[in-house]
C-alpha positions in Angstrom: -71.7 -18.3 64.3 -71.7 -15.3 61.9 -68.2 -16.9 60.4 -69.9 -20.2 59.9 -72.9 -18.6 58.1 -70.5 -17.0 55.8 -68.7 -19.9 55.2 -71.8 -21.9 54.4 -72.9 -19.4 52.2 -69.8 -19.5 50.0 -70.2 -23.2 49.9 -73.6 -22.9 48.5 -72.3 -20.6 45.9 -69.4 -22.8 44.7 -71.8 -26.0 44.8 -74.6 -24.2 42.5 -71.4 -23.0 40.2 -72.5 -19.1 41.4 -76.1 -19.5 39.7 -78.9 -18.0 41.0 -81.7 -20.2 42.3 -85.2 -20.6 40.6 -87.2 -17.5 40.1 -84.2 -14.9 40.6 -82.8 -12.9 37.6 -79.4 -11.8 36.8 -77.9 -9.3 34.1 -77.5 -10.7 30.8 -77.0 -9.8 27.3 -79.3 -10.9 24.6 -77.8 -10.8 20.9 -80.8 -11.3 18.6 -78.5 -12.5 15.7 -77.8 -15.3 17.9 -81.2 -16.6 18.3 -83.5 -18.6 16.3 -87.2 -17.0 15.9 -90.3 -19.3 17.1 -91.2 -19.4 13.4 -93.1 -17.5 10.6 -89.9 -16.7 8.8 -89.0 -17.0 5.3 -85.6 -16.2 3.6 -85.6 -12.9 1.8 -83.9 -12.9 -1.7 -82.7 -8.9 -1.7 -79.9 -8.4 -3.6 -77.5 -7.6 -1.0 -77.3 -8.1 3.1 -80.0 -10.7 2.8 -81.9 -11.4 5.8 -84.8 -13.4 7.1 -88.6 -11.7 6.9 -90.7 -12.8 9.9 -94.2 -12.0 10.8 -94.8 -9.2 13.3 -95.2 -10.6 16.7 -92.2 -13.2 16.2 -90.9 -14.6 19.6 -87.7 -15.4 20.6 -86.8 -17.1 23.9 -83.5 -16.8 26.0 -82.2 -16.7 29.4 -85.7 -17.6 30.7 -87.2 -14.6 29.2 -89.5 -14.1 26.2 -88.9 -11.3 23.5 -91.7 -10.4 20.9 -90.5 -8.4 17.9 -93.0 -6.3 16.1 -92.5 -4.1 12.9 -94.5 -0.7 12.2 -95.0 1.1 9.0 -96.2 4.0 11.1 -94.7 3.9 14.5 -96.1 2.9 16.7 -99.8 2.4 15.7 -101.3 -0.6 17.0 -103.0 -1.7 13.9 -99.6 -1.6 11.7 -99.1 -4.9 9.5 -95.5 -4.1 9.2 -93.2 -7.6 9.5 -89.8 -7.6 11.0 -86.4 -8.9 9.5 -83.4 -10.7 11.2 -80.0 -10.4 10.2 -78.0 -13.3 11.9 -74.7 -13.9 13.2 -75.1 -17.8 13.0 -76.8 -19.5 10.1 -76.9 -22.7 12.2 -79.7 -21.1 14.1 -81.9 -21.9 11.1 -82.8 -25.3 9.8 -82.0 -24.2 6.2 -78.5 -23.2 7.4 -78.3 -20.7 4.6 -78.8 -17.5 6.2 -75.8 -15.0 5.3 -73.9 -14.4 8.4 -73.5 -11.0 9.5 -70.8 -9.5 12.0 -72.3 -8.4 15.3 -72.7 -4.5 14.6 -74.5 -5.2 11.3 -77.0 -7.9 12.9 -80.3 -7.8 14.8 -84.0 -6.9 14.2 -85.0 -4.7 11.3 -88.4 -3.8 9.8 -90.1 -5.1 6.6 -93.3 -3.2 5.3 -94.1 -5.8 2.6 -94.4 -8.7 5.2 -93.5 -12.5 4.9 -93.1 -14.1 1.4 -91.5 -11.0 -0.4 -87.9 -9.5 -0.1 -87.2 -6.8 2.4 -88.5 -3.5 1.4 -85.1 -2.1 2.4 -82.4 -3.7 0.4 -80.3 -3.9 3.7 -83.3 -5.4 5.7 -82.9 -2.8 8.2 -85.2 -0.1 9.9 -85.6 2.5 7.2 -87.3 5.9 7.6 -89.8 6.5 8.7 -90.6 3.0 9.8 -89.9 1.3 13.2 -89.6 -1.6 15.4 -90.3 -2.5 18.9 -89.1 -5.4 21.3 -91.5 -6.2 24.3 -89.9 -8.6 27.0 -91.4 -10.6 29.9 -88.4 -9.1 32.1 -87.3 -5.7 32.3 -84.6 -4.5 29.8 -82.2 -1.4 30.9 -79.9 -1.1 27.8 -79.9 -1.6 24.2 -77.3 -1.7 21.3 -78.4 -0.3 18.0 -76.4 -1.6 15.2 -75.5 -0.6 11.5 -75.5 3.3 12.7 -73.4 5.0 10.2 -72.2 8.3 11.1 -74.7 10.9 10.6 -77.6 8.6 10.6 -80.3 9.5 13.0 -83.0 7.6 15.0 -85.6 8.2 17.8 -85.7 5.8 20.8 -88.7 5.2 23.0 -89.1 3.0 26.0 -92.2 2.1 28.5 -94.1 -0.5 30.2 -96.0 -1.5 26.9 -95.9 -0.6 23.2 -98.6 1.8 23.5 -97.0 3.1 27.0 -93.9 4.0 25.4 -92.4 7.5 25.8 -89.7 9.3 23.7 -86.2 8.9 25.4 -84.2 10.9 23.2 -82.8 11.3 19.5 -79.5 9.6 18.6 -77.0 10.2 15.9 -74.3 7.8 14.6 -70.8 9.0 15.4 -72.0 11.3 18.3 -73.6 8.7 20.5 -71.5 6.2 22.8 -70.7 3.0 20.9 -70.8 -0.3 22.6 -67.4 -1.4 23.9 -65.3 -2.8 21.3 -67.5 -2.2 18.2 -67.8 0.4 15.6 -71.1 1.7 14.1 -73.3 1.3 17.1 -75.0 3.0 19.7 -75.2 1.8 23.3 -78.4 3.5 25.2 -78.9 2.9 28.9 -82.5 3.6 30.3 -84.7 2.9 33.5 -86.0 -0.7 33.4 -88.8 -0.9 30.6 -90.9 -3.8 29.3 -90.9 -2.2 25.9 -88.6 -0.4 23.5 -89.0 1.0 20.2 -86.8 2.5 17.2 -88.0 4.9 14.6 -85.3 5.8 11.9 -85.2 9.4 10.8 -82.3 8.8 8.4 -80.3 5.9 7.2 -80.8 2.4 8.4 -80.5 0.8 11.8 -81.1 -2.6 13.6 -82.0 -3.4 17.1 -78.8 -5.5 17.7 -78.9 -6.4 21.4 -80.6 -5.8 24.8 -79.4 -6.4 28.4 -81.6 -6.8 31.4 -82.2 -8.8 34.6 -83.1 -12.1 32.7 -82.5 -15.7 33.4 -83.7 -18.4 35.8 -81.8 -21.5 37.1 -82.3 -24.5 39.5 -79.2 -26.2 40.9 -78.4 -29.7 39.0 -78.8 -32.8 41.4 -75.0 -33.1 41.4 -74.7 -29.6 42.4 -77.2 -30.2 45.4 -75.2 -33.1 46.5 -72.0 -31.4 46.5 -73.8 -28.3 48.5 -75.1 -31.1 51.2 -71.6 -32.6 51.3 -69.9 -29.1 51.9 -72.4 -28.3 54.6 -71.9 -31.7 56.3 -68.3 -31.1 56.3 -68.5 -27.7 57.7 -70.9 -29.0 60.4 -68.6 -31.7 61.7 -65.7 -29.2 61.8 -67.8 -26.9 64.0 -68.6 -29.7 66.3 -65.0 -30.7 66.6 -64.0 -27.3 67.5 -66.5 -27.1 70.2 
């Protein structure tokens, strides 16, 4: 009986493509430069490294999770009006299709003190001293990749259950922190599950490039359910013949 149960479980996994059922979560990486925001963004005509300037509170949705990005002129005061910036890896995520494409390690969420409708306050559309940016997610995050971190550039990292509930985790320095595998000019930071993360730059310019966590929900398609039913029926007939 135990052997049959294991075989049936394997059949279920195959029939659903190994995807978890509705309401469950799986580890996934979210690259912000790959995502289209919910709206409230305008193209920034900075002189170089152009990006998109968006309202604070801009929403991104991916893998069944909502990510809300906020910029801060004075981290992390709740009355801040600083907007965010977005440096993309794929121009087609925008209807205009004119966003300059950036490499992975130079993409992601930055901060813009002057708000939507004006060029980035930093020519590189990134988080500059002493401003900051935060991400709040509807599912727990447990690691982050900070991009555009040159050697010697320094930033403070925070995490917690909300923006106001964030605590200082550590200070990181480019060239001394652990880079994301296969990249340069990045810092990979792992932390206990948190709903909110924040970055405040001490020196240099950085970006929130990607986050990972237990994201995603999926429901098996009807064809997969039919395949699962056929597989279980076949195992049932085989078991009866053996008896």
